[in-house]
C-alpha positions in Angstrom: 0.0 0.0 0.0 1.4 3.4 -1.0 0.4 6.8 0.4 1.2 10.5 0.1 0.4 13.6 2.0 -0.8 17.0 0.7 -0.6 20.0 3.1 -2.5 23.0 2.1 -1.7 26.3 3.7 -0.2 29.6 2.4 0.9 30.3 6.0 3.4 27.4 5.8 4.7 28.5 2.4 5.3 32.1 3.7 6.9 30.9 7.0 4.1 32.1 9.2 3.3 28.6 10.5 5.4 25.5 10.9 4.1 22.1 9.8 3.4 19.7 12.8 1.7 16.9 11.0 4.0 15.1 8.5 6.2 13.3 11.0 3.4 11.8 13.2 1.3 10.8 10.1 4.3 9.3 8.3 5.3 7.4 11.4 1.9 5.9 11.9 1.7 4.8 8.2 5.2 3.4 8.3 4.3 1.3 11.3 1.2 0.0 9.5 3.3 -1.2 6.6 2.2 1.7 4.3 5.0 3.0 2.0 5.2 6.8 2.0 5.7 8.1 -1.6 5.6 11.9 -1.4 4.7 14.9 0.7 3.7 18.1 -1.0 2.9 21.6 0.4 0.7 23.8 -1.7 -1.1 27.2 -1.3 -4.8 27.7 -0.5 -6.1 27.2 -4.1 -9.0 24.9 -4.8 -7.8 24.4 -8.4 -4.3 23.5 -7.3 -5.6 21.1 -4.8 -7.8 19.3 -7.3 -4.9 19.0 -9.7 -2.5 17.7 -7.0 -5.1 15.1 -5.8 -5.6 13.9 -9.3 -1.8 13.7 -9.9 -1.3 11.7 -6.7 -4.3 9.4 -7.4 -2.5 7.9 -10.3 0.2 6.4 -8.1 -1.2 6.1 -4.6 -3.7 4.0 -2.7 -4.2 6.6 0.0 -3.9 10.4 0.0 -4.1 12.4 3.2 -5.0 16.1 2.8 -4.7 18.6 5.7 -5.6 22.2 6.0 -8.2 24.5 4.4 -11.1 22.5 6.0 -13.4 24.8 8.0 -17.0 25.2 8.8 -17.9 27.5 5.9 -18.8 26.2 2.5 -16.3 28.4 0.7 -13.2 26.9 2.3 -10.5 25.6 0.0 -11.2 21.9 0.7 -14.9 22.1 0.3 -14.6 23.8 -3.1 -12.0 21.3 -4.2 -14.2 18.3 -3.1 -17.2 19.8 -5.0 -15.1 20.0 -8.1 -13.8 16.5 -7.7 -17.3 15.1 -7.1 -18.7 16.9 -10.1 -16.3 15.0 -12.4 -18.2 11.7 -12.0 -15.4 9.4 -11.1 -15.4 10.1 -7.4 -17.7 8.9 -4.6 -18.1 10.7 -1.3 -18.4 8.4 1.8 -19.7 9.3 5.3 -17.8 12.1 7.0 -15.0 11.4 9.6 -15.8 12.4 13.2 -13.7 15.0 14.9 -13.5 14.1 18.6 -11.8 17.4 19.6 -13.3 20.0 17.2 -16.2 20.9 15.0 -14.9 20.4 11.5 -15.6 16.9 10.3 -13.2 15.1 7.9 -14.2 14.2 4.3 -13.7 10.7 2.9 -13.9 10.1 -0.8 -12.8 7.4 -3.2 -11.9 7.4 -6.8 -13.6 4.7 -8.9 -10.2 3.2 -9.6 -9.7 2.7 -5.9 -7.6 5.5 -4.5 -8.9 6.8 -1.1 -8.6 10.5 -0.3 -9.1 11.7 3.3 -9.4 15.4 4.1 -8.6 16.5 7.7 -8.4 20.0 9.4 -5.0 21.7 9.5 -5.3 22.3 13.3 -2.7 19.8 14.6 -4.6 18.8 17.7 -7.7 18.0 15.6 -5.8 16.3 12.8 -3.7 14.2 15.2 -6.8 13.0 17.0 -8.7 12.2 13.8 -5.8 10.5 12.1 -5.0 8.4 15.2 -8.5 6.9 14.9 -8.3 6.5 11.2 -4.9 4.9 11.2 -6.1 1.9 13.2 -8.2 0.9 10.2 -5.6 1.4 7.6 -3.9 -1.6 5.8 -5.9 -4.1 8.0 -3.7 -6.9 7.0 -0.7 -5.3 8.7 0.5 -6.7 12.0 -1.0 -5.2 15.2 1.1 -2.5 16.7 1.7 -1.1 20.2 3.4 2.1 21.5 6.6 1.8 23.5 7.4 5.1 25.1 11.2 5.8 25.3 13.0 8.5 27.3 16.6 9.5 27.1 17.3 8.5 23.5 16.6 10.4 20.3 15.0 8.9 17.3 18.3 8.3 15.5 19.8 6.6 18.5 16.7 4.4 19.0 16.9 3.3 15.3 20.6 2.6 15.6 20.1 0.4 18.6 17.2 -1.4 17.0 19.2 -2.2 13.9 17.1 -4.3 11.4 14.0 -3.9 13.5 14.0 -0.1 13.1 12.5 -0.1 9.6 9.3 -1.8 10.9 8.7 1.0 13.6 7.4 4.5 13.6 8.7 7.3 15.8 6.6 10.1 17.4 8.5 12.7 19.5 6.5 14.1 22.4 8.1 16.6 24.8 11.5 14.9 25.1 9.9 11.4 25.0 9.5 9.3 21.9 6.6 7.0 21.3 7.9 4.1 19.2 5.1 2.4 17.2 6.2 -1.3 17.2 4.7 -4.4 15.7 3.3 -6.3 18.7 5.2 -9.5 17.8 8.6 -7.7 18.5 7.5 -5.6 21.5 9.5 -7.6 24.0 12.6 -7.5 21.8 12.4 -3.8 21.4 11.9 -3.3 25.2 14.9 -5.5 25.9 17.1 -3.7 23.4 16.1 -0.2 24.6 16.1 -0.9 28.4 16.2 1.0 30.7 14.9 3.8 28.5 11.8 1.9 27.4 9.0 2.9 29.8 6.4 0.7 31.3 3.5 3.2 30.8 2.4 5.6 28.1 4.5 8.4 29.5 7.3 9.1 32.0 4.9 10.8 34.5 2.4 7.9 34.2 5.2 5.4 35.0 6.4 7.3 38.0 2.7 7.7 39.2 2.2 3.9 38.9 5.3 3.2 41.0 4.4 5.7 43.7 0.8 4.3 44.0 1.9 0.7 44.0 4.2 1.4 46.9 1.9 3.8 48.8 4.5 6.6 48.5 4.0 10.4 48.4 6.0 12.9 46.4 7.1 16.5 46.8 9.3 18.7 44.7 11.7 21.5 45.3 12.3 23.4 42.1 14.7 26.2 41.2 15.6 26.2 37.5 12.5 24.2 36.4 10.2 26.8 37.9 7.4 24.4 38.9 7.4 22.5 35.6 7.9 19.1 37.4 4.9 19.8 39.5 2.9 20.8 36.4 3.8 17.6 34.6 2.9 15.5 37.6 -0.4 17.2 38.2 -1.4 16.8 34.5 -2.5 13.3 35.4 -5.9 12.9 37.0 -5.8 11.5 40.5 -2.3 12.9 41.2 -3.5 14.3 44.5 -3.4 10.7 45.8 0.4 10.8 45.8 1.6 14.4 45.1 1.9 16.5 48.3 3.1 19.8 46.7 6.1 21.9 45.5 8.3 24.7 46.6 9.6 26.9 43.7 12.7 28.2 45.4 14.0 30.4 42.6 15.9 32.7 44.9 18.6 31.9 47.5 16.4 33.6 50.1 13.6 31.1 49.6 16.1 28.3 49.6 17.3 29.3 53.0 14.1 30.7 54.6 11.6 28.0 53.4 13.7 25.0 52.6 16.3 25.6 55.3 19.3 25.2 53.0 22.3 26.3 55.1 23.7 29.6 54.0 27.2 28.0 54.3 26.3 25.5 51.5 25.2 28.3 49.2 28.3 30.5 49.9 30.8 27.7 49.7 29.4 25.6 46.8 26.9 27.9 45.1 23.2 27.4 44.2 24.0 25.1 41.3 25.8 22.3 43.2 25.1 18.8 44.4 25.2 20.0 48.0 22.5 22.5 47.4 20.3 20.0 45.5 20.6 17.5 48.3 19.8 20.2 50.9 16.8 21.3 48.9 15.5 17.7 48.8 15.8 17.3 52.5 14.1 20.7 53.1 11.1 19.9 51.0 10.7 16.4 52.6 10.9 17.9 56.0 8.4 20.6 55.1 5.8 18.4 53.4 6.3 15.1 55.1 6.5 13.3 51.7 8.2 10.0 51.4 10.3 10.8 48.4 11.1 14.0 46.5 12.9 15.7 43.6 15.1 18.8 43.8 16.5 20.7 40.8 19.0 23.5 40.6 20.7 24.5 37.3 21.1 27.1 34.6 18.5 27.1 31.9 20.0 30.0 30.0 20.6 31.7 27.7 22.7 33.7 30.1 24.1 33.0 33.6 26.5 30.2 32.7 30.3 30.0 33.3 33.1 27.7 32.2 32.7 25.7 35.4 28.9 25.8 35.3 27.7 26.2 31.7 24.2 27.0 30.4 22.3 23.7 30.3 23.9 22.3 33.4 21.6 20.9 36.2 22.0 19.1 39.5 19.1 16.8 40.4 18.5 15.1 43.7 15.8 12.4 43.8 14.8 9.9 46.5 14.3 9.9 50.3 15.7 12.0 53.1 18.5 9.7 54.1 18.9 7.7 50.8 18.8 9.5 47.5 20.6 9.9 44.2 22.3 13.2 43.2 23.5 13.6 39.7 24.5 16.3 37.2 23.4 16.5 33.6 24.2 18.9 30.7 21.9 19.8 27.8 22.2 22.0 24.8 18.7 23.2 24.1 17.2 26.7 24.3 15.8 27.9 27.6 12.4 26.2 27.1 14.0 23.0 25.9 16.5 22.9 28.8 13.7 23.3 31.4 11.7 20.5 29.9 14.9 18.3 29.7 15.7 19.1 33.3 12.1 18.3 34.4 11.8 15.0 32.5 15.3 13.9 33.5 14.4 14.5 37.1 11.4 12.3 36.8 13.5 9.7 35.1 16.1 9.8 37.9 13.3 9.3 40.5 12.0 6.4 38.4 15.5 4.8 38.4 15.8 5.4 42.1 12.4 3.6 42.8 13.4 0.7 40.5 16.8 0.3 42.2 15.4 0.4 45.8 12.6 -1.2 47.6 11.5 2.0 49.4 7.9 1.8 50.5 5.5 3.7 52.7 5.8 2.9 56.4 
């Protein structure tokens, strides 16, 4: 089965908007055994869209069109579909439901067999609709599962998987990668990618499952991450069962006054140090009474670094009051990327600590 993607949108061609759909759609189709033939970006012209669809229909079994699909009848896609239907060699099938928006998708078939699916250009809506649609594509293909991976980029995942890589799709999601894997090789993939292959659909869900299974509570002391870890943790429903709270100790004053970090540690070792991270962890556990915690102190950038402590450096402490891990990491993203990398790495370090110890609620 061969497929192509058409993206309509003058905003993309003029640089006003970045495409966010090709990679996830191509990954899904690759994992379903569908060969990607071409991706083409065109402007908002019904005539150009009709011509491109007809060109693609000669060599493809499936065409996905995104963008230009709104609620008014004069939108680009509606006008193109009307022109295609008027030609007599196209049949329109029931519309495609949109679980997160109002604009329904359009599903049509050429008499010679090519299927054309029109989806909105809004990434959130297109992702949700295509995720449902993809499960019914190429029904003879092996069943697939998602294996979420943290700490490895797509290229490194593929390198480690070797010959298995070509049968998988790769969907990056906020420093995590959902690898779409044929179910028959799931355990092989997990073995090869361990310990980076997560048990749950996300890093935060995996940490949550570990905390709940052991009856543990969690608190965070955040400096450079600015509350991002707490935000990620509380995105999950039911997180109040195990999450006690967070102290965003951005200033040294809050570190000493609220978390009781000794001033001597800050003056001797600095705010970005293993000693400060460990003291922040102890402070937030004393303050909240949580069983385990996370503390982060680093330099997100783009300024504030030095030769000894460069931008992108973070010290993370994770674990209990008397038994915990303290490690440093270095990243090379922009400020937003560094903060997300710090936060996700902190959760991963806590996950590793929980796996390596048998700590449980008393």
